[in-house]
N, C-alpha and C positions, 0 to 999 in steps of 0.2 A: 273292504267293501267289495262285493262281487256283483257284476252286471251280467245279464243274460247275453248269450252269444249274439243274438239278433240285434241287441242294442249296440254292441261294440261294432259289429259289421256295418250297421246303419250309420253310426258315427264316422267310420272310416270312409264310407261312400260320400257322406256329406262333406267331409274335409276335402276329399278329392274334387268334388263338385265346386267347392269354394275356390279352389285353385283355378279352375276353368273360368269362373265368374270374374275373379281378380284379373286373369289374363285378358278377358274381354274389356274390362275397365282400363287396363293398361293400353290396349290398342286404341280405345276411344278417348283417352286422356289428351289434354292439350299438350303441345310440344314443349311448353315451358314448365310442365309439372315435374316435381322432383321425383327421382326413382323410388324413394322410400314411400311415397304416396301411392304408387301404383304396383309395386311388387307384391305378389302373393306370398303368404307364409306357408311353410311346409314344403310339399313336393313341388317341383317346377311345373309350369303350365305345359299342356300338351302342345308341342310344336306343330303337330300335324293340323291342329285346328287353325292356327295362324296361316299355315301354308294353304289350307283349303279355301279360306276366305279370299286369299290373294289369287289363287290359281283357278278358281271357278268351282264347279260342282265336285262334291267329294267322291272319291273312289269307293267302290263297294268293298266291303271287308267280309271275310268268312265268319267273323265273330260279331255278335250284336254290339251296338255302341254303348257298352257299359264301362265304368271306370276300371273294372277288373281286366277288361280286354287289353289294356295297355301292358299288362304283365307279360303278354306273349311277345312283346318286343325285346324281352331279355333272353329269349331262346337263342342259343349259340354263344352267349356271353357267360363269363364267370360271375359268381355272386358279388364280387368286389368291383366288377366293371360297372360304369355308370351309364344309364339311359336318361337323357334329358337332365343330366347332372345328379342323378340319384342312384346309388347302388341298390341292388336287390334287397339286401338285409336292412337298408334304411327306408325302404318304400313303406308308406303309411298303410297300404293294404296288406303287405306281408306281415308287418308288425301287429296289425289288428287281428289278422287271421291266426297268428301264433298265440297271441294273448287270449283270444276267444276259445281256442281249441285245447291248448295245453294247460291243464289245471295244476300241474306240479311245478311249483316255483323254481325248484332246483333244475329241472329240465329246461324251463324257459331261460334261466340264467346261463346254463351251459351252451345252449343254442346261440344266444345273443353275444356271449363274451369269449367263447373259446375259439380262437382263430386257428386255422390250419388249412391244409390242401382242400381243393374243391374241384369238381368236374364242371364242364360247361352246362348251363341250364338247358333242359330239353323238354319237349312235349312227349308225354307218356300217358297213354290211355285217356287222352283228352285233357290232361292237366299239365300245367307248367311245373316242372320239378327241379329243385335245386338240392344238391347233395354236398355235404362237407363232413370233415372229420377233425379230430384233435391232432395237431402236429406231433409227429413221432409216436403216435398211438392210434393210427387210423383204423386198423382192424378191430381194435377193442372199443373205440369210442367214436361213434358217427351218428349222423342224423340226416333226414331229408324232409323237405317241405313240399307238399303237393297242393297246388291251388287250381281250382277250376276257374279259368279266365272268364267264363260266362256269368258265374254266380259269386265268385270269391270264396266259395266253400273251401276250407283248408283242412287237410289231413297232415299230421306230422308223425314221422317215424323216428324213434330214438333208440339207439343200441348202446348199451353199456355192458361190456363183457363181464366186468366185476360184479354187476348186479344179477345178470343171467347170461351165461355163456352161449345159450342155444336160441334165445328168443329176443326179439325187439319189441319194444312197447309202441303201440300205435294209438295216437290220440286222434279221434275222428271228428269230423265236422258235425256229426249228429249228436255229439256229446258223450259218446261211448269211448271207452279205452279197452284195448284188447292186446294180447300178446300173440305174435306170429313167429313161426320158425324163421331162423336166419337173421342176418343183419339188415341194414337199410339200403344196400346196393341192389 
């Protein structure tokens, strides 16, 4: 079954919002409540929300307060490093963005299951970008995930030298796929 990209992204944002609501319920719960009754499922709550409530007025942020803006907190970390207990590759918005954008199941599987070296996540052209490659085969097999932290729009670059030694496949948030010269670096 295939779902429209907007439906998948809306679902991801809803799941992220549910975590924030569960976090509020946890802080409002009686002291004798069991942890299982108040812990959210999925991604951990936004720790900054709890700190803001305790510390007073929220600090201003250069990004709008969207669920996707939390992805900017991964900048400078590796994809396997955890932010609030969740690695980049396991984050619900990253998974939803890849699922909505990459229509080729083999490419999705390679991105999700092929471990290897990675560079620190960076901001590039207004997007949070994570790059990785296949261990012992980096030049020939690599990918990058580019997410707009304001909207969650996700573009994915996938390079497989065996399939095309000169061009990478780009899966774009607008639903298009194109080939571009070079690899994903």
